[in-house]
C-alpha positions as CSV (number, residue, x, y, z in Angstrom):
1,X,96.5,80.1,105.3
2,X,94.8,82.0,108.1
3,X,91.5,80.6,109.3
4,X,89.9,84.0,109.0
5,X,90.5,83.9,105.2
6,X,88.8,80.5,105.1
7,X,85.8,81.9,106.9
8,X,85.6,84.8,104.5
9,X,85.7,82.4,101.5
10,X,82.9,80.4,103.0
11,X,80.5,83.4,102.7
12,X,78.3,83.5,99.7
13,X,78.8,87.3,99.6
14,X,82.5,86.8,99.1
15,X,82.5,84.1,96.3
16,X,84.2,86.6,94.0
17,X,87.1,86.7,96.4
18,X,87.4,82.9,96.3
19,X,87.3,83.1,92.5
20,X,90.0,85.7,92.5
21,X,92.3,83.7,94.8
22,X,91.9,80.6,92.6
23,X,93.1,82.7,89.7
24,X,96.1,83.8,91.7
25,X,97.2,80.1,92.1
26,X,97.1,79.4,88.3
27,X,100.3,79.5,86.2
28,X,101.5,82.9,85.0
29,X,100.5,81.9,81.4
30,X,96.9,82.2,82.7
31,X,97.4,85.4,84.5
32,X,94.1,87.2,85.1
33,X,93.4,90.7,83.9
34,X,90.3,92.7,84.7
35,X,89.4,95.7,82.7
36,X,86.9,98.4,83.9
37,X,85.3,100.9,81.5
38,X,84.3,104.6,82.0
39,X,83.2,105.2,85.6
40,X,82.3,108.9,85.3
41,X,82.3,109.9,88.9
42,X,80.3,107.0,90.3
43,X,82.3,105.9,93.3
44,X,79.8,103.4,94.6
45,X,79.5,101.5,91.4
46,X,83.3,101.5,91.0
47,X,83.6,99.9,94.4
48,X,80.8,97.5,93.5
49,X,82.7,96.4,90.4
50,X,86.0,96.0,92.2
51,X,84.4,94.0,95.0
52,X,82.5,91.7,92.7
53,X,85.7,91.1,90.7
54,X,87.4,90.0,93.9
55,X,90.0,92.8,93.8
56,X,89.1,94.7,97.0
57,X,87.6,94.1,100.4
58,X,85.3,97.1,100.9
59,X,85.3,96.6,104.6
60,X,88.9,98.1,104.4
61,X,87.9,101.2,102.5
62,X,88.5,103.3,105.6
63,X,91.2,101.1,107.1
64,X,94.7,102.3,106.2
65,X,96.4,99.6,108.3
66,X,95.3,96.7,106.1
67,X,95.5,96.4,102.3
68,X,92.3,97.2,100.5
69,X,93.7,95.2,97.5
70,X,93.0,91.5,97.7
71,X,93.5,90.8,94.0
72,X,97.0,89.2,94.3
73,X,98.8,89.1,91.0
74,X,95.8,90.3,89.0
75,X,96.3,93.1,86.5
76,X,93.5,95.8,86.7
77,X,93.1,98.2,83.8
78,X,90.8,101.1,84.0
79,X,90.4,102.5,80.5
80,X,89.9,106.1,81.3
81,X,87.1,108.6,82.0
82,X,86.8,108.3,85.8
83,X,85.7,112.0,86.0
84,X,82.8,114.2,84.9
85,X,79.0,113.8,84.9
86,X,79.0,112.0,88.3
87,X,79.8,113.6,91.6
88,X,82.6,111.5,93.1
89,X,85.5,111.5,90.7
90,X,87.8,112.6,93.5
91,X,87.1,109.5,95.6
92,X,87.7,107.3,92.5
93,X,91.1,108.8,91.9
94,X,92.1,108.5,95.5
95,X,90.9,104.8,95.4
96,X,92.9,104.0,92.4
97,X,96.0,105.8,93.7
98,X,95.8,103.5,96.8
99,X,95.2,100.4,94.7
100,X,98.2,101.1,92.5
101,X,100.5,101.0,95.5
102,X,98.9,98.0,97.1
103,X,98.6,95.9,94.0
104,X,102.3,96.5,93.2
105,X,103.3,95.3,96.7
106,X,101.2,92.1,96.1
107,X,102.7,91.3,92.7
108,X,99.8,92.7,90.7
109,X,99.4,95.9,88.9
110,X,96.8,98.7,88.4
111,X,96.9,100.7,85.1
112,X,94.9,103.9,84.7
113,X,94.6,105.0,81.1
114,X,94.0,108.6,80.0
115,X,90.5,109.2,78.7
116,X,89.1,112.2,76.8
117,X,87.5,113.5,80.0
118,X,90.8,113.5,81.9
119,X,92.2,115.4,78.9
120,X,89.3,117.9,79.1
121,X,90.0,118.6,82.7
122,X,93.7,119.0,82.1
123,X,92.8,121.5,79.4
124,X,90.4,123.2,81.8
125,X,87.3,122.3,79.7
126,X,84.9,121.9,82.6
127,X,81.6,121.8,80.9
128,X,80.7,118.3,82.2
129,X,81.8,118.8,85.8
130,X,78.8,118.4,88.2
131,X,77.9,120.7,91.1
132,X,78.4,117.7,93.3
133,X,81.9,117.2,92.0
134,X,82.9,120.8,92.8
135,X,81.4,120.3,96.3
136,X,83.4,117.1,96.7
137,X,86.6,119.0,96.3
138,X,85.5,121.8,98.6
139,X,84.6,124.2,95.9
140,X,85.9,125.4,92.4
141,X,89.1,126.9,93.7
142,X,90.1,123.7,95.6
143,X,89.2,121.6,92.6
144,X,91.3,123.8,90.3
145,X,94.3,123.5,92.6
146,X,94.0,119.7,92.7
147,X,93.8,119.5,88.9
148,X,96.7,122.0,88.4
149,X,99.9,120.7,86.8
150,X,101.6,120.4,90.2
151,X,98.4,119.5,92.2
152,X,98.0,116.1,93.8
153,X,95.6,115.0,91.1
154,X,96.7,116.9,88.0
155,X,100.4,115.8,88.3
156,X,99.4,112.2,88.7
157,X,96.8,112.1,85.8
158,X,99.4,113.6,83.5
159,X,101.4,110.3,83.9
160,X,98.5,108.1,82.7
161,X,99.4,106.3,79.5
162,X,97.2,106.5,76.4
163,X,97.7,102.8,75.5
164,X,98.7,99.7,77.4
165,X,99.3,96.1,76.5
166,X,98.8,93.3,79.1
167,X,99.7,89.9,77.9
168,X,98.0,89.7,74.5
169,X,95.4,92.4,75.0
170,X,95.7,96.0,73.9
171,X,93.8,98.6,75.9
172,X,93.0,102.2,74.8
173,X,90.2,104.6,75.9
174,X,88.8,105.1,72.4
175,X,91.0,102.8,70.3
176,X,94.5,103.1,68.7
177,X,94.3,104.3,65.1
178,X,96.8,102.7,62.7
179,X,98.3,106.0,61.6
180,X,100.0,106.4,65.0
181,X,102.1,103.2,64.4
182,X,103.3,104.3,61.0
183,X,107.0,105.1,60.7
184,X,107.9,102.3,63.1
185,X,106.4,104.1,66.1
186,X,105.8,101.9,69.1
187,X,103.3,101.9,72.0
188,X,106.1,103.5,74.1
189,X,106.4,106.2,71.5
190,X,102.7,106.9,71.7
191,X,102.7,107.1,75.4
192,X,105.8,109.3,75.4
193,X,104.1,111.6,72.9
194,X,101.0,111.9,75.0
195,X,103.1,112.6,78.1
196,X,104.7,115.4,76.2
197,X,101.3,116.7,75.0
198,X,99.9,116.9,78.5
199,X,103.1,117.8,80.3
200,X,103.2,121.0,82.5
201,X,104.4,124.1,80.6
202,X,107.5,124.2,82.7
203,X,108.6,120.8,81.5
204,X,108.0,121.7,77.8
205,X,109.9,124.9,78.2
206,X,112.8,123.1,79.9
207,X,113.1,120.5,77.1
208,X,112.2,122.5,74.0
209,X,115.8,123.4,73.2
210,X,117.6,120.2,74.1
211,X,118.2,119.2,70.5
212,X,117.4,115.6,71.5
213,X,116.5,113.8,68.2
214,X,114.4,111.1,69.9
215,X,112.4,113.7,71.8
216,X,111.8,115.7,68.6
217,X,110.6,112.6,66.8
218,X,108.2,111.7,69.6
219,X,106.9,115.2,69.8
220,X,106.3,115.2,66.0
221,X,103.6,112.5,66.4
222,X,102.2,113.9,69.6
223,X,100.3,117.0,70.7
224,X,98.0,118.0,67.9
225,X,97.2,114.6,66.4
226,X,97.3,112.6,69.6
227,X,94.8,114.9,71.3
228,X,92.6,115.4,68.2
229,X,89.2,113.9,67.4
230,X,91.1,111.2,65.5
231,X,93.4,110.3,68.3
232,X,93.3,107.4,70.9
233,X,91.3,109.5,73.4
234,X,88.6,110.7,71.1
235,X,88.2,108.6,67.9
236,X,84.9,106.9,67.1
237,X,86.5,104.9,64.3
238,X,86.2,101.6,66.2
239,X,82.6,102.2,67.0
240,X,81.6,101.2,63.5
241,X,79.7,97.8,63.4
242,X,81.2,95.0,61.4
243,X,83.0,97.4,59.0
244,X,85.5,95.4,57.0
245,X,87.8,98.5,56.5
246,X,87.8,99.0,60.3
247,X,88.5,95.4,61.0
248,X,91.4,95.3,58.5
249,X,92.9,98.4,60.2
250,X,92.4,96.7,63.6
251,X,94.2,93.6,62.3
252,X,97.2,95.7,61.3
253,X,97.3,97.4,64.6
254,X,97.1,94.1,66.5
255,X,99.8,92.6,64.3
256,X,102.2,95.5,64.8
257,X,101.9,95.6,68.6
258,X,101.7,91.8,69.0
259,X,98.2,91.6,70.5
260,X,95.2,89.4,69.8
261,X,92.5,91.8,70.9
262,X,91.8,95.5,71.6
263,X,89.5,96.7,74.3
264,X,88.1,100.2,74.4
265,X,85.6,102.3,76.3
266,X,84.4,105.8,75.3
267,X,81.3,104.9,73.2
268,X,78.4,103.5,75.1
269,X,77.0,100.2,73.9
270,X,73.3,99.7,74.0
271,X,71.3,96.6,72.9
272,X,67.7,97.4,72.2
273,X,66.7,93.9,73.2
274,X,68.8,93.7,76.4
275,X,70.0,97.0,77.8
276,X,73.7,98.0,78.0
277,X,76.1,95.2,77.0
278,X,79.7,94.8,76.0
279,X,79.9,94.4,72.3
280,X,82.4,92.2,70.4
281,X,83.3,92.9,66.8
282,X,85.7,91.8,64.1
283,X,85.4,88.2,65.2
284,X,86.0,89.0,68.8
285,X,89.3,90.9,68.3
286,X,87.6,94.1,69.3
287,X,85.7,94.6,72.5
288,X,83.7,97.8,73.1
289,X,83.2,97.7,76.8
290,X,81.5,101.0,77.8
291,X,78.1,100.0,79.3
292,X,77.3,103.4,80.9
293,X,78.4,102.3,84.3
294,X,77.7,105.6,86.0
295,X,74.2,106.3,87.3
296,X,74.6,109.7,85.6
297,X,73.8,107.6,82.4
298,X,71.4,105.2,84.0
299,X,73.4,102.3,82.6
300,X,74.7,99.0,83.7
301,X,77.9,98.3,85.8
302,X,80.2,95.8,84.1
303,X,83.8,94.6,83.8
304,X,85.6,92.2,81.6
305,X,87.8,89.3,82.7
306,X,90.6,88.2,80.4
307,X,92.3,84.8,80.8
308,X,95.6,85.6,79.1
309,X,94.9,83.1,76.3
310,X,92.3,85.0,74.2
311,X,89.3,84.2,76.3
312,X,87.2,86.9,77.9
313,X,83.9,87.2,79.8
314,X,81.8,90.3,80.4
315,X,80.4,90.4,83.9
316,X,77.4,92.4,85.1
317,X,77.3,92.5,88.9
318,X,73.8,93.8,89.4
319,X,72.4,91.2,87.0
320,X,74.4,88.3,88.3
321,X,75.3,87.6,84.7
322,X,78.4,86.4,82.9
323,X,78.5,86.9,79.2
324,X,81.2,84.8,77.4
325,X,82.7,86.7,74.6
326,X,84.0,85.2,71.3
327,X,87.3,83.4,71.7
328,X,90.1,84.8,69.7
329,X,91.9,82.0,67.9
330,X,95.7,81.9,68.3
331,X,96.1,82.5,64.5
332,X,93.5,85.2,64.3
333,X,94.2,87.4,61.3
334,X,92.0,88.9,58.6
335,X,88.8,87.5,60.0
336,X,86.3,90.3,59.4
337,X,83.1,88.5,60.4
338,X,80.9,90.7,62.6
339,X,79.8,89.4,66.0
340,X,76.9,87.1,66.3
341,X,75.5,89.1,69.2
342,X,72.2,91.0,68.9
343,X,72.5,94.3,67.1
344,X,73.8,97.0,69.4
345,X,73.6,100.8,69.2
346,X,76.3,103.3,70.0
347,X,75.5,106.2,72.2
348,X,78.1,108.9,71.6
349,X,77.9,110.8,74.8
């Protein structure tokens, strides 16, 4: 190992890097996953989170000759809503585009999920776009071109999945409702359906008369329902606190997809006694991870570390705080006890 890396590790500022590299040496059964919630245009806090998690070296942000990604085989999942409200969504998307390529080359992966605010921009619903965001793109026309179906950003965002499973954790922006798994539909079907729903018109026109049965079946569960208020980008169903009906539905979803836990963003979690915090529900099988990271919300930057065996820790870089979350037992089923954490409030923004 190069001496320069040893010197970097010796710095207190780069202890997260040391932690990350230790994770990289562990067996694959303990593969590390980091999930990051809604960033809403706050590039600086996005960089802060990724640096603190030991995934990037910010000194290389403007260095194209050396990899920015230092996360090794870590999986990074961003659960959607990188755009709107804040001013620097463009920089965030460019950052994650770069990290996707570099992580793959290093044996890791970066997964960007589709959020309701990505969907709104695809649908040209721009009510939450800030003046600073328009300026960052060089004006409304340049922004519109970037988000267009064949633009550098719009074409890429349309490839984002609605759901992803990494090891035994299911990720979704707002949560995966049980109804989308009925009829033996799979996570792949849901993502295919969402891809069809947000596909450029030219693609839909080209494939609308193919007679492909599988395509028709996927389309039947897609557009209207997947993009509706009850779909995985918009639903508030999983924001209910300790609701037995919700927890039973969650259990069915997890059993059907072979996961122990679901992680969502979308609905901001606020604890009256302790600020913005990740909330665990349904005995730890559900994590609501949106802590209003963006300064547009005046919230708290955070991320969640997953150990691949049911353990998870919420990390708050500005507070130097690590919050252990309930451990999900290996035989976790039908345990509907609410979390023992302080009562938290949902802010549906």
